[in-house]
C-alpha positions, 0 to 999 in steps of 0.5 A, spaced: 610 264 446 604 262 442 600 262 436 594 263 440 592 262 447 591 255 447 597 253 442 604 253 445 610 253 440 616 252 444 619 248 450 623 249 456 623 243 461 624 243 468 631 243 471 633 243 464 633 236 464 629 233 458 625 227 460 631 226 465 635 223 460 642 222 462 645 226 456 640 231 452 639 228 446 635 232 440 635 226 436 630 223 441 626 229 442 625 232 435 620 227 433 615 228 439 616 235 439 615 236 432 609 232 432 606 236 438 607 242 434 613 245 437 618 249 433 624 250 438 627 248 445 630 252 450 634 246 454 641 247 450 645 253 451 650 251 445 650 258 443 649 266 445 644 266 439 638 262 436 641 256 432 638 251 427 639 243 429 639 238 424 635 232 426 632 226 423 625 229 423 627 236 420 630 242 423 629 244 430 631 251 433 635 251 439 633 258 443 639 259 448 637 259 455 641 265 459 644 260 464 648 266 467 641 267 471 640 260 473 640 259 481 645 254 481 651 258 478 649 264 481 650 261 488 654 255 487 660 258 483 659 266 484 658 266 491 654 272 492 658 278 495 655 283 499 654 288 493 650 282 489 646 280 495 644 287 496 642 288 489 638 282 489 634 284 495 633 291 492 629 287 486 625 284 492 623 290 495 621 293 488 616 287 487 613 288 494 613 296 493 609 294 487 604 290 490 604 290 498 598 287 499 600 281 495 607 280 496 612 278 502 619 278 501 625 274 505 631 277 505 637 273 502 643 273 506 650 270 506 653 267 512 660 268 509 659 275 510 656 276 517 657 283 519 654 285 512 648 280 512 646 283 519 646 290 516 642 287 511 637 284 515 636 290 519 635 294 512 630 289 509 627 286 515 627 290 522 627 297 518 624 294 511 618 290 509 621 283 509 618 278 513 623 272 513 630 270 512 633 266 506 639 262 506 642 258 500 649 255 499 654 259 502 656 255 509 652 249 512 647 251 517 650 247 522 656 252 523 656 257 529 657 263 524 649 262 523 647 263 530 648 271 530 643 271 524 638 266 527 638 270 533 637 277 530 631 273 526 628 271 533 628 278 535 623 280 530 620 273 530 622 272 523 623 265 520 628 262 516 628 258 509 634 254 508 636 250 502 637 243 503 639 237 499 642 230 499 646 228 493 648 221 492 655 224 489 656 229 495 653 236 496 657 242 494 661 246 499 657 250 504 651 246 501 646 244 507 643 237 509 636 236 513 641 234 518 644 240 519 637 244 519 636 239 525 642 241 529 641 249 527 633 248 530 636 244 536 640 250 538 634 255 536 628 252 538 623 258 538 625 260 531 621 256 525 626 253 520 623 251 513 627 245 511 628 247 503 626 241 498 626 237 504 633 235 502 630 232 495 631 225 498 624 226 501 624 220 505 630 221 508 629 228 509 622 227 513 625 222 517 631 227 519 627 233 521 621 229 524 624 230 532 625 237 531 618 240 532 621 247 529 623 244 523 618 244 517 618 240 511 618 244 504 615 241 498 618 245 492 623 242 487 622 234 487 618 231 482 611 230 483 612 223 486 606 219 489 607 218 497 611 224 498 606 229 501 602 223 504 608 221 508 610 228 510 603 228 513 603 221 517 610 223 520 610 230 521 603 232 521 600 237 516 601 243 521 609 242 519 609 242 511 610 248 507 608 248 500 613 251 495 613 252 487 621 253 486 619 257 480 622 258 475 626 251 476 619 247 476 612 248 473 607 251 478 602 245 475 607 239 477 608 242 484 601 244 486 600 237 483 603 234 489 599 237 494 592 237 490 593 229 488 595 227 495 590 222 499 590 227 505 584 231 508 582 237 505 583 241 512 590 238 511 591 240 504 589 247 506 594 248 512 599 246 507 597 250 501 597 257 505 595 256 512 601 254 515 605 259 512 600 264 514 601 262 521 608 262 521 608 269 519 603 272 523 608 274 529 612 278 525 607 281 521 604 283 528 610 285 530 611 290 524 604 292 525 601 289 519 594 287 519 593 279 519 
């Protein structure tokens, strides 16, 4: 939404969290927003229609963000049924079909529906073009119910991407931690398991997965804090770190900045930004007959 190629007129912050204020405050934000030329914000789903907010600096339009499509309520509240995750995987399949030379997909599964998840793996990975498994918030990944999914992935040499977080107030029911990833990795030592977000609290997350050689740290989601990538390289080695963007919850700039601004070697940077993931996917790509 621009007046020209260089002038932005609207704003939506990462994670819907303006400057990480405890409570969103349009009065605090309106003057700098208007000074920068912004006419509207998208961080307050106060109504289904755009509304004008009265501020000390003048009117500021609130354009509603469709919170229904945000990943948190979709996963934490709605607990996707087999019909829902099959529909979402269909969207990924359409994207892959559109650009098979550029797009790879991970099938989203819900371990609370084990048989349906195994069937969906067969549809999308064994018999389809997808090359990995994505697990979000449904059942903690140290649960034995995940073993059949990981074993099925192992038959195709597919990796697992598992969302993890470490919340001070306690994780959501079914939300995994890096320690849960360690337990799963220990039971399946030949399957590469990506610790999504490295638990958010990356200093703890890195230390938790350090001894598990088939567990990989993933960089997406956290703030572009100095020292994250450097510590991961120091503690794990550059070969166990995967770049991620967490789009569209985060900007590409902030997530790339963690790697591009890190004080690491250029070979390490190349590993993190692509070569590690390419190495992880090469076995299944070859199994499926893709050129690598």
